[in-house]
N, C-alpha and C positions, 0 to 999 in steps of 0.2 A: 588466562583463568584457569582454575582448578575444573576438574572433569565435572563435578556436580554442578559447577556453575554454567557450565557450558551445555549441559543438559536442559537446564531452565531456560536461557536465554538465547540458544542457537535457533535461527529461523524465526522469531518471534516477532519482532519490531517492523512489521509489513504495513500496517494500516496508518497511512499519512493523513486521513482524513478524519478520522476519529480517535487515534492513538489507542486502540484496543492493546490491551495487555496479552492477549492470546491471539494466536495466528486465525485471520478468518478463512472459512471455507468458501473458496470460489468454486462453486458447483456449477458453473457455467460450461458447457460442451464446447463452445466457440467464443471467439473474441474479435471484435469488429477491428477493421484496418483504418488508419488514417487515410491512405491514397492505395495505387496500386502497388507500390513498392515498399510501404511503410508500415509497421505495426507496432504494437507495445513490446514486443518480444514474445508474445504470446499468440497463437492464431487458432489452436485446435487441442483439447484436453489431452488427448493421447500422445500428442508430441510435446506437450509442455503445459504445467498448470502452477499457478503461484503458491497453491498450499502444498503441492507435491515438492515444489523446488524449495520451499522451507525446510521441508522434512529432509531432503537431499543435503541441504547446506548443513543441517544439525548432524546428520550422520557422517558426512564426511569430515566434519570437525572432530567428531569423537573418535573415528579411526584414525586420524591422520593422514587421509587421503588427498587426492586431487580432483576427484570427482565420484558422484554416487548416482545411480539409477533406482529408484524406487519401483519395485514390480508389485504384482498382484498376489503373490505367493512365494514362499520360500521356494518351490519347484520352479516357478517361472524365473526366480532369480538365477538357479542353478543352469537352468535351460538356456538363459540368456548368456551366461558365462561360457557354455559349452559352444554356444554358437561362434565362438571365436575361431574353431578349429574346422578342418576340412577333412573330407573321406580320404582315409590312408593315415591319418594322424593318430597317435598312439598316446594313451593316457594312463599312468599307473594310480590305482585307486586303492584305499584300505580294504581289506578284507570284510572287515566288520562295519564298512559305511552304512549309513541310515537306509532303511528299504526302500525308502521313495526314490532316493538318488540311485540305489542299485537298478531299480525297475527301468529308470530312464536311461541309465548307462546301457545295461544288458539286454534290454528287451527293445529299445527304440533306438538309439543313437548307433547301436552296434548295425542295426539294420541300415542306417544311412550311411555306412562305410567308416566311422570311427572304430578304433582298435582300444581293447581295454585290458590291462593286466589287473588282478586283485591280489594284493600282497599284504602281509602283516608289515606294517610301516614302522612298526618298532623295531623291526629287522633290518639294519641298513644294507647289510649284505643282499637280502632278499631284494630290495629295492634295486640295488646295481646290477643284480642278475637278470632283472625284468627290463631293463633300459634296452632299447632298439634304436637304429638310426631314425626311425620315424616318431619317436618319443617326443612330445611336444609339452607335455604338462605332468606334474606331479600333484593330484588332487589331495588335499590334506582335511582330515576330520579330527579336530583334537579339543577336548576329549572325544573319544569317538561314542558312537549311539549304537547299541546300549551299554557297550562294557567298560566305557569311561578310559580307554587306553591313551595315553598321552604321547604325542608325536613330537619329536625334536624338531622345532622350527628352524633353527640355524642349520641343523644338518641338511633338512630338506632342500633350503634355500641354496646350501653349497652344492648338493648333488645335482640340483637342477640347473644350475649356472653352469657347472662344469661341461653340462650336455647341451647347453643351448635351449633348455627348456624353461618354462614359466611355471609359478607356483600359485595354486589357488586354494584358499583356505575357508572352510565352513565353521565360521566362529559363532554359531549359534548357541550352543551350551554355555558359554562363558559370557556373551556380550562383550563390546569394548571396555567396559568397566573394568572385567576381570583379565582380558587377554588383547593385545593389538599386534596382530601378526604383521602387519606393514612395518611396525619398527623393527622386525627381525630381517626385513628384506622381500617378504611375501608380496607377490605382485597383486593379487588381487584377494578381496575377502567378501564372502557372501553371507547373507544371514536370513533366518527366517525371521522377520520383525513379527510376526505372531506371537513368538515365544517370549524372551526376557525384555527385548527391548519394548514391545508394547506392554506386556505384563498383566493384562487384565481379562484375557480369553474371551476378547469381544470383536477381534478384527482378524484377517488372514492377509498378510503382506510380507514381502520379501526386499532386498535390496543387494545392489552389487557395487562395491567401493574399490577404486582402482588406486595404486600408488603413483601410476604414470599417467600423464594427460593423454597420451595416445590411446592408452586402454580405455581411459574414461570416455573419450570421444566415440570410439567405436563401439563400447557397449551400449552408450547413450542413443547411437543410431540403429543398433540392432534392437534396443528395447521398444523404440519407436515404431522401426519397420516391422517387427513381430506383434505388435500389439500387446506388449507384456506389462504396461505401466500400471501403477494401483490407482484406485479412484481419489478424487479430492476428499472424501469424506474419510476413506480408509486412511490416507495419508495425514489427514488431522488427528484421527484417533491414535495413531502411533506416535505422532508428534506429542500428543497430550501424555501418553503413557510413558514416554522416554524421560520426561521430567523427574520422575522418581526412581530412575533406574540404579542409581547408586546405593539409595537408602534400602530398596528392595533385594538387591543383590547382597549386601551386607547382612541382613537379618536373614535371608532364606538360606545362604550358606552356613551361617552359624549354626542353624537348626540342622542342616544337612550332617554336618560333622558330628553332633550329637547323636543324631540316629545312626549315624554310620557305625558309631562305637557302641551303640546300644545293640545293634542287630549283630556286631561281631561277636559279642558275648552270649548271644541268644542260643541255647542249645538245639533250636530247630532251624538254625540257619546254617547252611553249609560254608558259604563264601560271601563277602561283600566287596563288590567293586566301587572304590571311591579314592580319587586321588589324594585326598587328605588324610588317609589312614597311612602310619609308618610303614605297613606292610604292602602297599601298594608298589608294584615295581617300578614305576615311573614317578614315585613321590618326591624324590628330590628334583627331578626335572621338572615337575609341575610347579615346585617351590621357586625354581630359578625363572620360570617364564611365564607365570601366571601370578596375578596379584592376590587370588585366593583360588579356592579349590572347587567352588561353584555349589549349585543347589540340586545337581544330579546325581542319583546313586541308583545301582541296582545289585540284586543279591539273588542268591539260588538257595533254595530250600533244601533241607536235609528229609527228602521224600520225593514222591512222584508229583504227577500233574493234578492229582486230587488235592495235595496240600496248597499247590499254588492257585488253584480255583477257589479253596476255601479262604485263603488271605486275601485275595483280590475281591471275593465277593462280599466278605465278612466286614471290611472296614468301613466304618462309618463316616469318619472325615475325609478320607483318600477316595475322591471319586473315580471310579473304574472308567478310564477315558483315554484317548488318544490325544497327544500334545503334551507340551512342557512348558514351564516357564510363567505361569500365570501365578496370581496371589492364591489361588485354592490348590491344595495338594492333591496330585493325582496318581495313581497306581494302574500298571498295565502289563500284559503278558506279550512281550514282543513276538511271540511267535504266531500269534493271530491277530496282531494289532500292528504296531509300528514297522515290523519285518515280515507281514505275511506275504509280501510280493517276492521276497526271496525265496528261491527253491529249498527245500529241505536240506539238500546236498551243500548248497551255498551256507546255510545257517550252521551247519556241522563245521564246515571249514573256518567259518568266522568265530566258532566256538559259542554260539547262541544256543543254548540247550533249552529242553522243555520244563527244567527247574528254575528259570530266570525269571524275575520279576524287575520291573523298572519303576523307580519312584521319582517324581517331581515334586520337591518339598516346597510348599507355600509358606504363608505368611500367619498360619493359625499358631497358637502357643505349642512350643515343642514338647511340653510334658503331654498335652492332650495328644499329638501325634504318635508319640511313644507309647502310651497308654493304648490308642487304637490299634496300633501294629501288634502289641503284645496280646491284647485279647483276640485279634484275628488269628495270630500264630497258635494260639492256646489248643 
């Protein structure tokens, strides 16, 4: 089946009694047993739930994996994946990684004994220089948040395998519709399903999808043991949202490309970060490993923080809010929002300036969105 068909039919036909065309919400916290040894395959919703299982089947198929664990948030998905590692293990991470990931790694997991090196992952020599005998993972975020750097998946997998390490990729910004890292040999993919997979800004969730059965089994065990699984209702909302993933992504990225070009020509815009622009340093790489360029972009203004505040607060159609990937357009200031948990020094090292604005393009008419940005920049 084609991708769009899988989105609609994956994990749906579960109701044998009434033949519902949508997946039922199994809100039960517990399930009765037949006898002391036998049950239906479900005993307690933290350990497994039919609605959540339906979502996991859908997402496994969309990414082309061997198994999926649906979690309560994108951060719980990341924490679940990182629980594969032990004190003393070393992980290489993008220097411009999402602020919540940075906080978990640098301020929590480091205290638990894990070691991290934050490097520019578009510089392969820097990655090789960061490798140590203890390196167990290359953590990939592509395109990166918020600078939209594109990381070469083939190269990351090759470097990791040479060193006996695994690769984990945060695929949130593109979703499996526009990028499937497992097809490049990546071992594990994580998503914040809050974002494009759900797409309606009405649920918080995440998932971890594994290319190998051994990782899938271990991740499922960790998800249960740590209590990270998403609720049945949240799973149902994500399963509902994913049905329109393909058409949403097509429409949103089409608008994002037009907005990126509009901003590139604006006299009050200093630089636009969007892989779909031919001037983007990884434009050709993005063309090779992605189906499209996505609906996220960021830009620096020709001015100081005063102009940034003007733009963010004057827009009428872009809600100033944290998050991305919904049907409504959002605008944000990474310094105080998505990357506030980074130290000022870490933001400077990552290239995240106080002139930077991040935009998540929604489904409004693109002419209205460009007119809104134009009046806010005026």
